[in-house]
Backbone as CSV, one residue per row, in Angstrom:
resi,resn,N_x,N_y,N_z,CA_x,CA_y,CA_z,C_x,C_y,C_z
1,MET,36.782,23.514,-135.923,36.841,22.600,-134.796,36.399,21.219,-135.292
2,GLU,37.163,20.228,-134.869,36.925,18.877,-135.338,35.892,18.198,-134.394
3,ASN,35.196,17.286,-134.964,34.210,16.514,-134.242,35.000,15.435,-133.443
4,PRO,34.893,15.404,-132.080,35.709,14.456,-131.333,35.290,12.999,-131.580
5,PHE,34.051,12.796,-132.052,33.591,11.433,-132.297,34.265,10.887,-133.594
6,GLU,34.561,11.775,-134.570,35.112,11.296,-135.816,36.621,11.214,-135.710
7,SER,37.261,12.111,-134.932,38.718,12.147,-134.914,39.288,11.182,-133.855
8,GLY,38.519,10.559,-133.092,39.005,9.592,-132.103,39.397,10.202,-130.761
9,HIS,39.128,11.481,-130.539,39.448,12.116,-129.269,38.455,11.774,-128.173
10,ILE,37.371,11.163,-128.505,36.327,10.828,-127.510,36.918,9.878,-126.481
11,LYS,37.826,9.018,-126.908,38.457,8.095,-125.946,39.221,8.867,-124.859
12,ASN,39.911,9.951,-125.237,40.622,10.724,-124.257,39.659,11.408,-123.252
13,TYR,38.532,11.864,-123.738,37.552,12.509,-122.873,36.959,11.480,-121.860
14,ILE,36.714,10.300,-122.371,36.149,9.201,-121.488,37.180,8.813,-120.479
15,LEU,38.464,8.695,-120.830,39.480,8.392,-119.898,39.699,9.472,-118.850
16,LEU,39.550,10.728,-119.274,39.650,11.834,-118.355,38.545,11.784,-117.311
17,TYR,37.302,11.588,-117.795,36.147,11.473,-116.883,36.281,10.295,-115.942
18,ALA,36.689,9.166,-116.445,36.857,7.956,-115.582,37.962,8.178,-114.541
19,SER,39.023,8.818,-114.919,40.111,9.063,-113.958,39.651,10.006,-112.829
20,ILE,38.852,11.016,-113.174,38.310,11.921,-112.148,37.386,11.173,-111.193
21,VAL,36.534,10.268,-111.703,35.691,9.494,-110.892,36.438,8.546,-109.985
22,VAL,37.498,7.958,-110.474,38.328,7.030,-109.652,39.010,7.839,-108.558
23,ILE,39.555,9.042,-108.870,40.180,9.837,-107.863,39.209,10.199,-106.753
24,MET,37.976,10.577,-107.143,36.967,10.936,-106.147,36.638,9.761,-105.236
25,ILE,36.523,8.573,-105.774,36.260,7.374,-104.984,37.418,7.070,-104.073
26,LEU,38.664,7.241,-104.526,39.780,6.999,-103.644,39.858,7.994,-102.512
27,PHE,39.538,9.220,-102.754,39.519,10.218,-101.660,38.402,9.871,-100.673
28,PHE,37.258,9.378,-101.159,36.197,9.007,-100.267,36.611,7.892,-99.309
29,PHE,37.243,6.839,-99.893,37.705,5.736,-99.058,38.816,6.181,-98.085
30,ALA,39.678,7.048,-98.557,40.768,7.552,-97.669,40.183,8.306,-96.481
31,THR,39.218,9.131,-96.715,38.644,9.895,-95.594,37.866,8.983,-94.675
32,ALA,37.246,7.979,-95.244,36.473,7.017,-94.397,37.380,6.167,-93.520
33,LEU,38.551,5.834,-94.034,39.464,4.982,-93.254,40.196,5.764,-92.178
34,PHE,40.648,6.970,-92.507,41.540,7.685,-91.583,40.775,8.629,-90.694
35,GLN,39.480,8.743,-90.806,38.715,9.662,-89.956,38.430,8.984,-88.639
36,LYS,38.802,9.633,-87.534,38.573,9.082,-86.205,37.197,9.468,-85.690
37,ASP,36.514,8.520,-85.103,35.248,8.774,-84.525,35.450,9.285,-83.104
38,GLU,34.993,10.488,-82.842,35.139,11.083,-81.517,33.867,10.850,-80.726
39,GLN,34.086,10.536,-79.440,32.953,10.325,-78.573,32.476,11.697,-78.072
40,ILE,31.233,11.951,-78.258,30.642,13.274,-77.836,29.938,13.039,-76.508
41,GLN,30.308,13.810,-75.493,29.636,13.626,-74.196,28.288,14.337,-74.235
42,ARG,27.365,13.689,-73.617,25.978,14.198,-73.605,25.917,15.243,-72.480
43,LYS,25.343,16.403,-72.772,25.227,17.463,-71.821,23.919,17.265,-71.057
44,VAL,24.008,17.368,-69.751,22.842,17.192,-68.864,22.679,18.473,-68.103
45,PHE,21.518,19.051,-68.215,21.209,20.265,-67.510,20.400,20.000,-66.250
46,SER,20.642,20.751,-65.244,19.893,20.558,-63.978,18.468,21.002,-64.142
47,THR,17.557,20.251,-63.525,16.148,20.541,-63.587,15.620,21.128,-62.320
48,LYS,16.545,21.507,-61.420,16.080,22.044,-60.139,15.686,23.505,-60.389
49,ILE,14.560,23.852,-59.732,14.057,25.214,-59.814,14.556,25.993,-58.620
50,GLU,15.295,27.080,-58.879,15.792,27.858,-57.771,14.808,29.013,-57.462
51,ASN,14.645,29.244,-56.206,13.799,30.361,-55.791,14.592,31.658,-55.895
52,LYS,14.042,32.568,-56.681,14.748,33.810,-56.874,14.229,34.802,-55.826
53,LYS,15.188,35.579,-55.297,14.835,36.575,-54.326,14.350,37.797,-55.036
54,VAL,13.273,38.401,-54.496,12.722,39.593,-55.031,13.358,40.765,-54.296
55,VAL,13.965,41.631,-55.055,14.626,42.778,-54.515,13.700,44.006,-54.778
56,LYS,13.403,44.714,-53.664,12.541,45.887,-53.826,13.348,47.009,-54.357
57,LYS,12.799,47.739,-55.329,13.454,48.868,-55.862,13.185,50.079,-55.031
58,SER,14.184,50.898,-54.906,14.016,52.119,-54.116,13.271,53.143,-54.989
59,SER,12.784,54.196,-54.343,12.046,55.195,-55.051,12.919,55.991,-55.993
60,GLN,14.236,56.015,-55.736,15.131,56.758,-56.632,15.175,56.057,-58.005
61,ASP,15.110,54.801,-58.048,15.147,54.088,-59.369,13.937,54.425,-60.187
62,LYS,12.809,54.570,-59.494,11.549,54.832,-60.237,11.505,56.261,-60.805
63,ASN,12.189,57.179,-60.147,12.219,58.548,-60.589,13.097,58.778,-61.815
64,LYS,14.041,57.908,-62.048,14.916,58.046,-63.214,14.170,57.759,-64.464
65,THR,14.252,58.667,-65.422,13.615,58.434,-66.701,14.691,58.132,-67.693
66,THR,14.489,57.016,-68.375,15.459,56.595,-69.387,14.768,56.455,-70.723
67,ARG,15.533,56.428,-71.716,15.028,56.322,-73.053,14.535,54.883,-73.344
68,PHE,15.208,53.908,-72.689,14.879,52.506,-72.938,14.335,51.894,-71.681
69,LYS,13.389,50.960,-71.801,12.865,50.241,-70.680,13.562,48.909,-70.590
70,LEU,14.102,48.588,-69.438,14.787,47.318,-69.205,13.809,46.242,-68.801
71,ILE,14.186,45.010,-69.015,13.365,43.924,-68.626,13.336,43.738,-67.110
72,ASP,12.158,43.527,-66.597,12.022,43.427,-65.087,12.641,42.119,-64.500
73,VAL,12.624,41.056,-65.239,13.091,39.784,-64.752,14.407,39.402,-65.472
74,ASN,15.406,39.043,-64.702,16.660,38.601,-65.287,16.600,37.117,-65.492
75,TYR,17.041,36.619,-66.596,17.005,35.183,-66.892,18.375,34.625,-66.698
């Protein structure tokens, strides 16, 4: 294998590296120019607290035995 510094191939390697950098810069500018800025609407959540109705469970529900315990409050 020949030494690229002695044979003059180093110029080709530098040109290859420079061309890749130039192509990357051109793609950066192309995406910056053609990319459209979209307006994002702000989401506003209601801060009103709703009164939840308490439903009494019948005695039949208490007698059922299940393997899993469910959460008492629904969110």
